[in-house]
C-alpha positions in Angstrom: 97.9 95.1 81.8 99.2 97.9 84.1 100.9 96.2 87.0 100.6 97.9 90.4 103.8 96.7 92.0 102.7 95.2 95.3 105.4 96.9 97.2 105.4 100.3 95.6 102.5 102.8 95.6 98.8 102.8 96.3 96.8 105.8 97.3 93.2 105.2 98.1 90.8 107.7 99.6 88.5 105.9 102.1 87.2 106.8 105.5 87.4 104.4 108.4 85.4 104.7 111.5 86.6 101.7 113.5 89.4 101.4 116.0 92.9 100.3 115.0 92.9 96.5 114.6 94.5 93.6 112.8 93.5 90.4 111.1 95.2 87.4 109.4 94.0 86.0 106.1 95.2 82.6 104.7 96.6 83.9 101.4 100.0 84.6 99.9 101.1 87.1 97.1 98.6 89.7 98.4 97.4 92.7 96.5 95.1 95.2 98.2 93.0 97.9 96.6 89.9 99.9 97.5 86.8 100.5 95.5 83.7 102.5 96.6 84.8 102.4 100.3 85.2 98.6 100.3 88.6 97.0 100.8 89.6 94.2 98.4 92.2 91.6 99.1 93.5 89.4 96.3 95.9 86.5 96.9 96.7 82.9 96.4 95.7 80.0 98.7 97.0 76.4 98.8 94.3 73.7 98.9 96.1 70.4 99.1 97.9 70.0 95.7 95.9 72.8 93.9 96.3 76.6 94.1 93.3 78.9 94.1 93.0 82.6 93.4 91.0 84.3 96.2 89.4 87.7 96.1 87.8 89.1 99.3 85.6 92.1 99.7 86.0 93.5 103.3 84.4 96.2 105.4 86.6 98.6 107.4 86.4 96.2 110.4 88.0 93.4 108.3 84.7 91.5 108.1 84.3 89.6 104.9 81.2 90.8 103.0 81.8 88.6 99.9 84.5 86.5 98.3 85.2 84.4 95.2 87.8 81.9 94.2 89.2 80.5 90.9 91.1 77.2 90.7 94.5 77.7 89.0 95.4 74.0 88.8 97.9 71.6 90.4 100.7 74.1 91.4 102.2 75.6 94.5 101.6 79.2 95.5 105.3 79.9 95.7 105.6 79.2 92.0 103.9 82.5 91.1 105.1 86.0 90.6 103.4 88.9 92.4 99.8 89.5 91.2 99.3 92.4 88.8 96.1 94.4 88.9 94.3 97.2 87.1 90.8 98.5 86.8 90.7 99.3 83.1 87.1 99.6 81.7 85.7 99.7 85.2 86.3 96.0 86.0 88.9 94.3 88.1 91.7 92.8 86.0 94.3 90.5 87.3 97.4 88.9 85.7 98.6 85.7 87.5 101.9 84.5 86.1 104.0 81.5 87.0 107.7 82.0 87.5 108.6 79.1 85.2 106.5 80.2 82.3 107.9 83.5 81.1 105.7 84.3 78.1 102.3 83.2 79.4 99.9 84.4 82.1 96.4 83.7 83.4 94.0 86.6 83.0 91.2 86.9 85.5 88.5 89.6 85.3 85.7 90.4 87.8 82.9 92.9 88.0 83.0 95.1 91.2 80.3 92.9 92.7 82.7 89.9 92.3 81.2 88.1 89.3 83.8 86.3 87.2 83.6 87.4 83.6 86.9 86.2 82.2 89.2 83.3 83.1 91.8 82.9 80.3 94.8 80.7 81.1 98.0 80.6 78.9 97.5 84.1 77.4 100.6 85.5 75.7 102.1 88.3 77.7 102.3 90.4 74.6 98.6 90.2 74.1 97.7 91.4 77.6 96.7 95.0 76.9 99.2 95.3 74.1 97.8 98.7 73.1 98.2 100.2 76.6 101.6 98.8 77.0 103.1 100.6 74.0 101.3 103.9 73.8 102.8 107.0 75.3 99.5 108.6 76.3 96.1 106.9 76.6 92.6 107.5 78.0 89.7 105.1 78.5 86.1 106.1 78.4 83.6 103.3 78.7 84.6 100.7 76.1 86.6 103.2 74.1 90.3 103.5 74.2 92.1 106.6 72.9 95.9 106.6 72.5 98.5 109.0 71.2 101.6 107.6 69.5 104.6 109.3 68.0 106.2 108.1 64.8 109.2 109.3 62.8 109.5 109.4 59.0 112.6 108.6 57.0 113.8 112.2 57.5 113.5 111.9 61.3 110.5 114.3 61.5 108.2 113.3 64.3 104.5 112.9 63.7 101.8 112.6 66.4 98.6 110.5 65.9 95.5 110.1 68.0 93.9 106.7 67.5 90.5 105.5 68.7 89.8 101.8 69.5 86.7 99.9 70.6 86.9 97.0 73.1 85.7 93.8 71.4 84.5 91.7 74.3 84.8 92.3 78.0 84.7 88.6 78.7 87.9 87.9 76.8 91.5 89.2 77.1 91.5 92.8 76.0 91.4 93.1 72.2 90.3 96.2 70.3 88.9 97.2 66.9 90.4 100.2 65.3 87.9 103.1 64.8 89.7 106.1 63.4 92.9 108.1 63.5 93.5 111.8 63.8 96.9 113.1 62.5 98.3 116.2 64.1 100.1 118.8 62.1 103.3 117.3 60.8 105.6 120.1 62.0 106.4 121.7 65.4 104.2 119.5 67.7 106.2 119.2 71.0 103.7 117.0 72.9 100.1 116.0 73.0 98.1 114.7 76.0 94.5 113.3 76.2 92.9 114.6 79.4 89.1 114.0 78.8 86.8 111.9 76.7 83.1 111.0 76.5 80.7 109.8 73.8 80.8 113.1 72.0 84.3 114.4 72.2 88.0 113.8 73.0 89.9 116.7 74.5 93.6 117.0 74.0 96.3 119.4 75.2 98.8 120.2 72.5 102.0 122.2 72.7 103.1 123.7 69.4 106.7 124.8 69.6 107.0 127.0 66.5 105.2 128.2 63.3 102.1 130.2 62.8 100.2 128.1 65.4 102.9 128.4 68.1 101.4 128.1 71.5 99.4 125.8 73.8 96.1 124.5 72.5 93.1 122.6 73.7 91.6 120.5 70.8 88.1 119.1 70.8 87.8 116.1 68.5 84.7 114.2 67.5 84.6 110.9 69.4 82.6 109.2 66.7 84.6 110.0 63.5 87.9 111.7 64.6 87.1 115.1 63.0 88.4 118.3 64.6 85.6 120.2 66.2 87.5 123.2 67.5 90.9 124.3 68.7 91.4 126.9 71.4 94.7 128.6 72.0 95.4 129.1 75.7 97.9 131.9 75.3 97.0 135.1 73.4 98.8 135.9 70.1 100.7 138.8 71.7 101.5 137.0 74.9 105.1 135.8 75.2 104.3 133.0 77.7 104.0 129.2 77.8 101.0 127.5 79.5 101.9 124.1 81.0 98.7 122.0 81.4 98.5 120.2 84.8 94.9 119.5 85.7 91.3 120.1 84.6 87.9 120.2 86.2 84.6 119.8 84.3 81.3 121.1 85.6 78.8 118.3 85.0 75.9 120.8 84.9 77.2 123.7 82.8 79.8 121.6 80.9 82.3 124.4 81.5 85.9 123.3 81.7 88.5 124.7 84.1 92.1 124.2 83.0 94.9 124.6 85.6 98.6 124.6 85.4 101.7 126.8 85.4 102.4 129.8 83.3 106.0 130.7 82.4 107.5 133.6 80.5 109.2 132.4 77.3 112.4 134.0 78.5 112.3 131.9 81.7 111.7 128.7 79.7 114.6 129.4 77.4 117.0 130.0 80.4 115.7 126.8 82.1 114.2 128.8 85.0 113.4 132.2 86.5 115.3 131.9 89.8 112.7 134.1 91.4 111.5 131.7 94.1 108.0 131.8 92.6 105.8 129.9 90.3 102.8 131.4 88.4 99.7 129.2 88.6 96.9 129.8 86.0 93.2 128.9 85.9 91.4 129.3 82.5 87.7 128.8 82.2 86.2 127.7 78.9 82.5 127.2 78.1 81.2 124.0 76.5 82.0 125.4 73.0 85.6 126.1 73.8 85.4 129.9 74.3 87.7 131.3 76.9 85.5 133.0 79.5 88.0 133.8 82.3 91.7 133.8 82.9 93.4 134.0 86.3 97.2 134.2 86.9 98.3 133.8 90.5 102.0 134.3 91.4 102.9 131.9 94.2 106.0 132.7 96.2 108.1 130.3 98.1 110.8 130.8 100.8 112.9 128.1 102.5 112.1 127.9 106.2 115.7 128.6 107.3 115.9 131.8 105.4 112.5 132.9 106.5 113.3 132.3 110.2 116.6 134.1 110.2 115.3 136.9 107.9 118.2 136.0 105.5 118.3 136.9 101.8 116.9 133.7 100.2 118.8 131.7 97.6 117.0 132.2 94.3 115.6 129.0 92.9 113.2 127.9 90.2 110.1 126.1 91.2 107.5 124.1 89.3 103.9 123.1 90.2 101.9 120.0 89.7 98.3 120.8 90.5 95.5 118.4 91.4 91.8 119.2 92.1 91.0 117.5 95.4 87.4 118.5 95.8 84.7 121.0 95.0 82.7 122.5 97.8 78.9 123.3 97.6 79.9 127.0 97.5 81.6 126.2 94.2 85.0 126.8 95.7 87.7 124.4 94.5 90.2 122.6 96.8 93.5 122.3 94.9 96.6 120.5 96.0 99.9 121.8 94.7 103.0 119.7 94.7 106.0 122.0 94.5 109.4 121.0 92.9 112.8 122.5 92.7 113.8 122.5 89.1 117.3 121.3 88.2 117.8 121.1 84.4 115.7 118.2 83.1 114.6 116.8 86.5 112.4 117.9 89.3 113.1 117.4 93.0 110.1 117.2 95.3 110.1 120.1 97.8 106.7 120.4 99.5 102.9 120.3 99.1 100.2 122.8 99.8 96.5 123.1 99.7 94.8 126.1 98.2 91.2 127.3 98.1 90.1 128.8 94.8 87.1 131.1 95.1 85.1 132.0 91.9 84.5 135.7 91.2 82.5 135.9 88.1 84.5 133.8 85.5 87.8 134.3 87.4 89.2 132.8 90.6 91.2 134.0 93.6 93.7 132.0 95.6 93.2 132.2 99.4 97.0 132.9 99.8 100.0 133.3 97.6 103.1 132.9 99.9 104.4 129.7 101.4 107.3 128.3 103.4 109.3 125.3 102.1 110.7 123.0 104.7 113.9 121.3 103.5 113.4 118.3 105.8 110.7 117.0 103.4 113.1 117.0 100.4 116.0 115.7 102.5 114.1 112.5 103.3 114.7 111.5 99.7 118.2 112.7 99.2 121.5 110.8 99.5 124.9 110.7 97.7 124.0 107.9 95.4 124.0 109.4 91.8 121.5 106.7 90.8 119.0 107.7 93.5 115.7 108.8 92.0 113.6 109.0 95.2 111.4 112.1 95.2 112.5 112.9 91.6 110.7 113.1 88.3 112.8 113.2 85.1 111.8 114.4 81.7 113.1 111.2 80.0 110.8 109.0 82.1 107.7 110.6 80.6 106.7 112.6 77.6 109.4 115.3 77.7 109.5 118.4 80.0 105.9 119.4 79.2 104.8 116.0 80.5 106.3 116.7 83.9 103.4 118.9 84.8 100.6 116.4 84.2 102.3 113.1 84.7 101.2 112.7 88.4 104.4 110.6 88.9 104.6 112.1 92.4 102.2 109.4 93.4 105.2 107.1 93.3 106.6 108.8 96.4 103.9 111.1 97.9 101.4 108.5 99.0 99.1 110.8 100.9 98.8 114.5 101.9 96.1 116.3 104.0 95.7 119.5 105.8 93.5 120.5 108.8 93.7 124.1 109.8 97.4 124.7 110.4 98.4 121.0 110.5 99.8 119.3 107.4 100.5 115.6 107.2 102.4 113.7 104.6 103.0 110.0 104.0 106.2 109.6 101.9 107.8 106.6 100.4 111.4 105.9 99.3 113.3 102.9 98.0 116.9 101.7 98.4 117.3 99.5 95.3 120.7 98.3 96.4 119.6 97.1 99.8 116.1 96.1 98.5 114.4 98.2 101.2 111.3 100.2 100.9 110.4 102.7 103.7 107.3 104.7 104.5 107.3 107.7 106.9 104.7 110.1 108.2 105.7 113.8 108.4 103.6 116.1 110.5 103.9 119.9 110.6 101.9 121.4 113.5 102.3 125.0 112.4 105.6 125.5 114.2 107.7 122.4 113.9 108.1 119.3 111.7 108.3 115.7 113.1 108.5 112.3 111.4 107.5 108.8 112.3 108.5 105.6 110.5 105.3 103.7 109.6 106.6 100.6 107.9 109.5 99.0 106.0 109.6 96.3 103.4 112.7 94.2 102.9 113.9 90.7 102.0 112.9 89.4 105.4 109.5 91.1 105.7 107.6 92.1 102.6 105.1 94.9 103.3 102.6 96.9 101.4 101.1 100.2 102.7 97.7 101.6 101.8 97.0 105.2 103.0 93.4 106.3 103.5 91.9 109.6 104.7 92.5 108.9 108.4 94.0 105.4 108.6 97.0 103.5 107.2 96.7 99.9 106.4 99.9 97.8 106.4 99.8 94.5 104.6 102.6 92.1 105.8 103.3 88.7 104.2 103.9 85.7 106.5 105.4 83.2 104.1 106.1 80.6 106.8 102.4 80.1 107.3 101.2 81.2 103.8 99.1 84.1 105.2 99.0 87.9 105.3 98.5 90.2 108.2 96.3 93.3 107.7 96.7 96.1 110.3 95.2 99.6 110.7 96.7 102.6 112.4 95.7 106.3 112.6 97.8 108.7 110.6 
């Protein structure tokens, strides 16, 4: 089971229309998440000698619209570890583990309308989503799970495999039946990433580093039998460039696919950067059969604010992009958020975020602007002299190599929320001091001229806090262990 660390990151997009307010709930070990604009609070409650698991559904005014509880037996609430949660297979999955029982946990599973469908005590930890724990790359579609694994033969040659599994029974701890396996070419595969699947096909981005098929490919694989339907090379045969996949958008009506990412010249890749204070974004449009219909390359240029203001010659740096499609407008324009990083060897340092509007012109797209100012105060929020500090940083060894940096979405660990309104940009950033066991959240606001920051919350050994960022409000969740309760509070951001 994927554990959402209660005190780490949660980004939920939900709109609140009520005034700032607070409310206390009689639970401990809280875990808050949002589904379909409803707030859910999970926690433990002491009833005499027994402990019960409570799950509330709340409206934005903290009014309870539904709830359910499950008896966990004769035990104290303080004998449990933080509750783990995921929403695999479109149900709510919780792992409730006692501190004194290291290898067992209780699995609870509910439908979104709070119907209990699984209560399995004393489940081996190794069995709880064992497939998803050990796969490098996975994708879930309905009751199907697709996973990519990498194995090495006796000669040390790496081999990538795409495997398909079917969920046996939603009412039991997750167990899967093997369906089929697709073996990628034995040589030269650098990375493979599943980005889409439905009942007909599985789509995989593949980076081939050498050989006759050198380049970046999109493979369409039959979801029923694992046979290759078609492979489409993103770069042309004569093009000396590398296409790093970051995001996709699929038109539900036409079935066309848009692939977004960053394009680099091979020479820049070999020298670990271009030092040109720019990053080239690409948008490639493919039809439902995999034919490339349009190709857009947009050079995005970045200048640090100090150099821009003083009209100084900028220090040349290498930048990388992580793109995310935020919305599609009725006019067919795409709203795309770009998180920009300064590249230093095999790690990325978060620099700033921007929102672009992509307008379709035939099968191509235009960006509404291609020049931006980077404000160093954003990155400096994360920096200190500790060599072990990883705040605001993504490293290649933490994911699937350098290629994986572009699609990992690991920035959600520290960039909790970002929005723009005309010339105003607002960020909610998170950082952790592991030595002091302190977690801090700050809001940064750029009004078009200057940048200001406000501390929103802090979690430490004396006050454990969780923060949930919505479109217009921030929810802070503060534990009150002396009274076995939790305080939920809203404030505008």
